[in-house]
N, C-alpha and C positions, 0 to 999 in steps of 0.2 A: 685246235685239234688242229694238229697238224699231216697236211700232205707231202707226203714221197717225191719221186721223181720221174715214176709212171704212172702217178693220179693228174701228174700239168705237162706232161712228155705231150700236146699238144690242143690244140686250140675246140675240140671238141670235147678233151677228157678236161679240158681246166670248166667246159660247160657243165657239167661233171662237178663239177666242184666248186661250183658257186650254189646249183642246183642245190642242191647239200646245205651251201652256205645261209644260200636261203628260207629256204625251210627252217632251219631252227629258227633262226634272225626271225620270221615276222610270226614263230611262236613263241616269242617273248628273252626267247634263249640268250643270253652277254655271252657271244664270242670274241677271243681272239686266233687271228691265225698262226702257223710257223711253218714258212716252206719252204721244201730241197728245191735243189735247181733240177732242168729238167735232163732227163734219163740221158745218161752215156756223159753230161757236159764238165762234168768234171773230170771228171777221170780225159774226153783227150786237152784238157789244160793244165793236167798232172801230168800226159807221154808230150807233148810240146817242150814245158817249162823243163821238166827236167833231162828232155835233151839237145837244146838252146848252150850250154855251157860250152857242152865238144864236142858240135853240131858243123859239118865242114863250111854251111851256107846258115845267110839266114831264111828262107828261102819255104820257112814252113810254117811264118807270122798268118802273113800275109793271105794265106786260102783258111789257118782255122779263123779272122776274124771276122773272116765272108759269109762261110758257111757257119758260124754264131750269128752272123744278123740276119746271112735270109731266116736260121731258124724261129730266130726268139722278131722278126717283123710279120713273120708269116703264123705264127700263133698269136698274136697283137691283135694281124687282122683282122682273123680270125673270130680271137675272143671278148673282142675288146674296140670296133671298126669306128669308133667318135669315138677316140683318144690313140688314132695312130699317131698324127700329128706332134702332141702333150710327149707321150712318153716316148714313142719314136726318139724325138730329139735325142730326151735324155741319155738311151738309149744308146743312141751315140756316139755319148760323152762318154756316156762307159769303158765303148770298145777303143774311141782313141787314148783313152789311159790305158785301158791292158796293154794294149800293141805296144805305145810307148815301153811299161815295162819289160815288156817282152824283150826290144830289142834291142836296149839295156844291160840285159842279162846274156843278151847273145854276144855284144860289146863291149862287156867287163867279163865274159864267162864264169859270171860265177852268179851261182841262183843261192839267196841263204832262206836259212827258215821260215824267214819273217818279212825276205820277197816270196818265200810261196808259200805262203797262206795266203799274204792277201793277191795274187793269183788267181787261183782256189775260190776264192770270197767268189768268184766274176758272175759266179752260175744264176750265184741266187740274186744278185747284183740284177742278174736279164732279168730277171725269172719274174721275184716277186714284184716286181709293178704294173706287170704284167696284168698279175692275178687281180692286181689294190685298179684296173683301170676294168678288169670284166667284173666286179663285186657292182660300182659304180656303173657301170655302163647297165645294172637293175633296175638300178636309181636309191644302191644301202651307197649312206658316204665309208668311205674306209681313205686309212694311211696309211702310206708303209715307212719300213722304218729298215734300218741296218739292226744285228745284235748286236752294237754299244748299244750304242740310241735310244733302244726298248732298255736297258739295265745290266744289258748279260755281262755284266763282272766278273772276268780271268786270271787265272796265274800265268805268268807270263814266260811259261813253258809253250814255244808254236810249233802246230801239229797233232797237240792232245793235250792241249790246258786245260783244266779244272774251272765250273765256277765258283768263284767270293762268298760268302758270307751276307755279303752286303749286293749279293747282287737282289733279291729278293724284296729289303727298303729303296733305290733306286726303282723293279720296275714293278712295285703296288703304286709309285708318283705318277712314274712315267705310261703304264695303262689303262690304271686301272681308269682315271676316268674318260678314258674313252668309251669302255665296256658299255653296252646297251644303248649308247651313242650313233655311234657304227662300228666298224669291223677295223681291225687292226689290221693291217698281215706283218708281220716280222719276218727275215732275213733266218734261215734255219743256218745250222754251223757257226755261228761264229760272235762272239766277242770282242772283247780288249782287251788292256792292260788300268788299269786306273792312269798311267802318261797317257792311257790314248790310242797305244798301240792296239794293229787287229790283230786279234787272233783266231787260228779257227780248235776244234772239242774236236777234231780221232774221225772213224769209224761211226757212220749213225752220228753224229755231230747235230745234223734234223730232231733228232726225236730227243738226245739229251739238252739241246736247245725251247725243245714243246715243255718239257719235264720238269724245266730252270724255268721258265713264266707261268705255268700249271704255279706250278711250288711258290708265285714271286703275288699273282694274284689272289692266294687262298680258291684258285678252282675249283670247284664242288668235282667234275669229272676232264681229265683226258685221254682224248680219242687220239687215237694214233690210225692213220691211213694209208693205207695198204694194199695190196695190187692182189692180195688171199682173205682168206672167210676170217681166218684169226691162222693159232697155234696153235700148230699139227703133233699132235703123237707121235710122230718124225716126221724125217724130209718126203714127202710124197714120191719122190723120185726114187728114190727105194724101200718104201713101202708105200705100192699103188691104194690099201685098201687104210690110211691112213684118215685121216678125224681130226675133226679140230675140234678145243676142245671148252668149255664153253666158261671153266676160272681156272685158278691158275694164282698160289701164290705168290708173293713176292719175289723168297724166297728159294722156290722152281723156277718161275722167270730169267731168275738174277744167272743161278747153276743150268739151268738148257743155253742158257745165252753166253757164258763163261766156255758152253762145249758147242760153240758154231750153231749153232738157233738165230740165221738169221733176222729174224721179225725184232730184234727189238736186242739192243747195246748195253750190256748190265750199270753199268755206268748211268744211262737212261732211268732207267726204276729210280734208283736215291732219289733224287729229290721230293718225287712222287711220293716215295717212303720214308723220311721224312713228316712228315706229309701228313700222311694218313690218305693222301691221294687215291680215290678209283683211280682206274686205267684197261684203257676198253682197244681193242687193236684190231677196225671193223676192214672191211673192202671194200671201195670206195667205188670200183665196178660190182658188187652187188648194197647198195647198201641198205637196202633190205632185210642178211644176212644179222644176227643178232651180235657176231666176232665172240670175241676169248674176252671175259671182265678179269685183271687183274691187283686184288685187293690183299689187309697183312697179312688175311691168315689162309684164305682159303677160304674151298666150299666143303664139307665135314663130306665124306661120302670113306668107302669100307676099298676105296681103289689107293694101295699101295705105291706100285708105281703111278701113273702118270705122263710117259714121255721118254724119250730116249734121246738122244740126237749119237749121229755117226759122223766123225770125220776123218776122211780118208787125205788128202794132203798131212799128212802131220811123218819124223822119222823118232824110233826111238835110239837113246845115247845113253849107252854103259860105262859109269865108270867107277874101278873098281883098283884093290891094294891090301895088305895085310899093314900097306903102313898107316892108312887108316881109321883104322880099330882105336878106339879111346883117346883117337887125338885131336884137340880141342883147337875148332875155326876151321876143318877142313871145308862144313857144308856152309863158312861163310865163306872159304876162298871160293871153294866152287858157285855159287848163284853171285858172289859179287863182280866176277871176272867176267860172266854172262853179263848179265847188266847194265858192264861198263861197256863190251861189247854190242848192245844192242839186242841183245834171242832174250824171248818170249821165252817160259816156263808154263806151258800146260802145266802137268800132269807130274806129281813125283814121289816114287816109294823107294824104300831103305827099308833092308833085311834087319833084323838086331841085332844080327855079328859087328854093324859097320865095316863091313866089307865093301858092301859092294851102294854103285845108288843108281834106281838110272831113273833117265829122263823124257819126260815127250815134249820136244820141242816145234812150228812151224818146216816146213819144208826147207824152206828157203832161207831158214834159220838154220841150218848141220851144220852148211861149211863154215860160214863164222864162229860158231859153239863150239864147232872139235881144233880150229884152230884157237881159241882163245883156253880150251882146256889142255891141249896140247903143252901150249904155259906152264901145266904146272903137273908135268908130265916130268919136263925136264927140271923145274924151281925139287923133285920128288917128293909134292903133297900129295898126287895119285900116282898109280905104277901102269894101269891102261884103259888109254878110251877109243873104246869105238861105236862103231851103231850101225844102227840099220833101217832099208829108208822100203822096208818088205812089210809098213804092221799098218797097225788106221787104227783109231782110238774109238770105245762106245763108250755114251756114261750116259748110266741110267738115271732117272729123279722121279722122286715124287715124294712134297715133306712126310704120306705117312709111313715113308722109309722109321725115320725115328720110334725110333721104340717097340717095332712091328721085328719083335725074333723070329729070326727065319729067311729072310728076301734075303739076304744073301747066297744061302742053302738053295733057294731059289732056280736062284741066279745063274749059281751056275751048273748045279746039278742036270738044266737043262743044256747047260749052255757042252758039258759033256757028253750025254744024250746024241751030240746032237753033232757029234765028234769035233769041235771046235776048240783047238790049241789058248787056256790061257796063259800069254806070254809074260802082264805086268796086270796091280789091283792096287785101286787108288781108293782114299774116300779119307774123306772133311769131316770137321764134328761138326759140324749139321744136320749131318744121315739123308741129308734129303737128294745125296747124290754116290753110285759107287759110280767110280770108272776101270776100262777096265782094257786091255792094248791085245789084241791079238792078229793074225798076219791078211794084208793086205785078201788073201784068196776067201777067207773066212769073215771078215767085216758083215756083207750080203744077206748072208743064210743066218751073222751072229744076232744079226739086227730082226729080219723072218723071225726069228727062234725066241727072242724073249717076244715080240709086239705079240705072236702070240698064246705065247705063252699066261703073259698078264692082260690077257684078253682088250689090247688096248685098241683095236676100232666098232666094242660094241658101246652101244650108248646108253645101258644100262643100269648101268654103276655111279652115273651120276647122276 
């Protein structure tokens, strides 16, 4: 079971988490727990650490340490009053180490990727011992481990490391013997290299940690506890009658995640997928709700489209030039230079004439992308690069679309009837996702039209 930042936001939330764990432990379930930092803590650490190398003074450090200390001590007092002295002493040691490295970064005027990983791991380092103590407060044995101690072995890529195959055996050896006897609490979001250097696993890293641990112990199920009832047919802020889906396949969840659905990161599905482990997404604040089940093939039904995602913070980049036609290596040059400038490309579309390639990138990457591609213009590889911020992307997802004739026709006919102009289309070979780009103004309407066209608010089809 993995609990996210909102699930452990304060003492009351932690008591709720322990209620869930105690119930399952008493029922005879063997549990391992992965936990995130408290909501907002990692963002605070990133903000202060990244500002220090260019800051005029170091006055941000002490208030941060005090705020973290006050928040976590208050949580500890409410969640595990018998362990305040023991856990509080460890917490003070962690905070002293954090303060020392923050002062070092200010004085050195440098924040390396390795240092940043170490700093942003402190949210989990401060919180996990509190949850473990709260479990012991209920009379259940519990051990706390960081990701490295739990056996998560990763690549050396700081900030976005990936689990290595050797993790399985290490996790089984270290966590396996504890199962059933106690509840191990593992700090999410982190692992280490073969040399023991701490690494972090990127956005939604705790989800990924839980999946890695679940695969390592050959879990029957991996449960991700969050603050929503499950994975929804669309963002409820866009569609107010969006519905929680009872079942999805791995491929559907990966497609939704790639296109901005916030419930799970695509990487977090992979270890579960490799072992064929069922994944549940459930609500800590509404544990009676069945949530969403994610399995290999999903539940067969006659609904071809399952869900929609809508991303408005994107921009379109158009690359054109007759000199691109029939010239080998143009695409390689484009994507290599974008990768070198750390630009993530979300969608690609190329016409058969080869004279135009359109890309969708995150809004924050536009200036880097345009600057990088400008170098190709100077080299004569492409003629012109233009960009448009007034766009949004919509992804239509459903494994049932594969081999189902007419789905694309239904999508674009419905949009046409609603007067929505489609500027770009992209479809992957899995056929589980048709993505398209429209103007910002047309985005919410496009999503509403398709949600209605495929009756996604109705329960009856599942």
